[in-house]
Residue, then its C-alpha position, 0 to 999 in steps of 0.5 A: m245958299d242951299f236948296v231944301i225940301i221939308p215935308i209938312h207934318f200937319k198938327n192940330s195947331g194948323l199949317f201956319r204953326e207947322i211952317f213956323d215950327i219948321t223954320m225954327e228948326i233950321n240952323r244957321g240960315k233963314l228959309l227964303f222963298p218958301l213954296i208949298i206943293m203936295g205936302l212939301i215946303f220948297g225953299l232956299v236956306g242961307n249958309s247951310a241946310v239943316y233938315a227938319d226931321r222930328d223922327s231922327s236925332s242925327a244931323p244931316v250926313e252925306q254917304v253912299y247907299e244902294d236903292v231897291d234896284g241895286d243902284e248906288f246913290k250919294y245921299k244927303g240928309s238925316l239917318k235913322d239906324n244908319q239908313p236914310h230916314g226923313p227928308g233928303m236928296g239922293s244923286y245917282t251915278n247915272g245922273n238921276k236925282y231924288v229929292g224927298e222923304y225916305k223911310n228905313g233907307k227907301k224912298h217913302g212919302q212925297g218926293v220928286y225923282t228926275w231921270a238924267n234924260g229929263d223925265k220926272y215923277a212927282g208924287e207919292f213913294s212907298g217902299g222905294m217905288e212910285h206908289g199912290e198919286g203922282t205925275y209923270t212928265w216926259a222930257e218931250g212934254n207928255k204928262y201922265v197924272g193919276k195913280f201908280k202901284e209899284n212903279n206902274p201907272i194904273g189909271g189916270w190922264i195922259y196929256w199931250p203938249a199939242g192938246g188933247k188927253a186920254w184916260s190911260y194905264k199900263d197893262s201887265k205887259g207894260n203896254w199903254i192902253y188908251k180909252 
C-alpha cells in the first residue's frame, strides 16, 4: 500500500461528486480511509498510487530536482514541461520531506513540509515558499497558527504545550515579537 495525497478542486457539482471523480482516476487500487484536511484528501491506495492531476497528462515519475533554495530532492509525482506539477512528494537528501501540490517545479498550493528534526509546516505555499494561511509546529510542541509571507510568520497565535497563547509575528530581523 502507498500513501497518497490528492488536492480537491471544487466544482459546481460539489464535494461528494469531486471525491467520486478523484477515486475514479486512481488506477490499480482503491482509496482507503480517506481523510479531508485543508483541501487535500489523505488516504491509502492498494497496490500503487496514481496521482489524480487533471492539469497534466503524464504518469507519475520519480526524478531528482532542485528547489528554490538549491536543495536537491527526489520527486515522485506528475510532471508538466518536465517540471514537478500537480500533487507529489519530495524527499530531500537532508531528511526533510514535502507532500502536496507543485506548480511549474515549485511547491504551490496546499502541502505539508516536515523537517528532519521533527518541525512541520502545514498550509499554503506559493512560489516554493510558505505563503498564506498555515500552521508551523515545532518538534517540542509549540505551535504557530496564522499567516505567512515568503516563509515568514506575519501574524498569528503561538500556543505553548504547557498552556497559554500569545499573538505573535517575526520582525524584519527574524526576532519573534509577542503581544
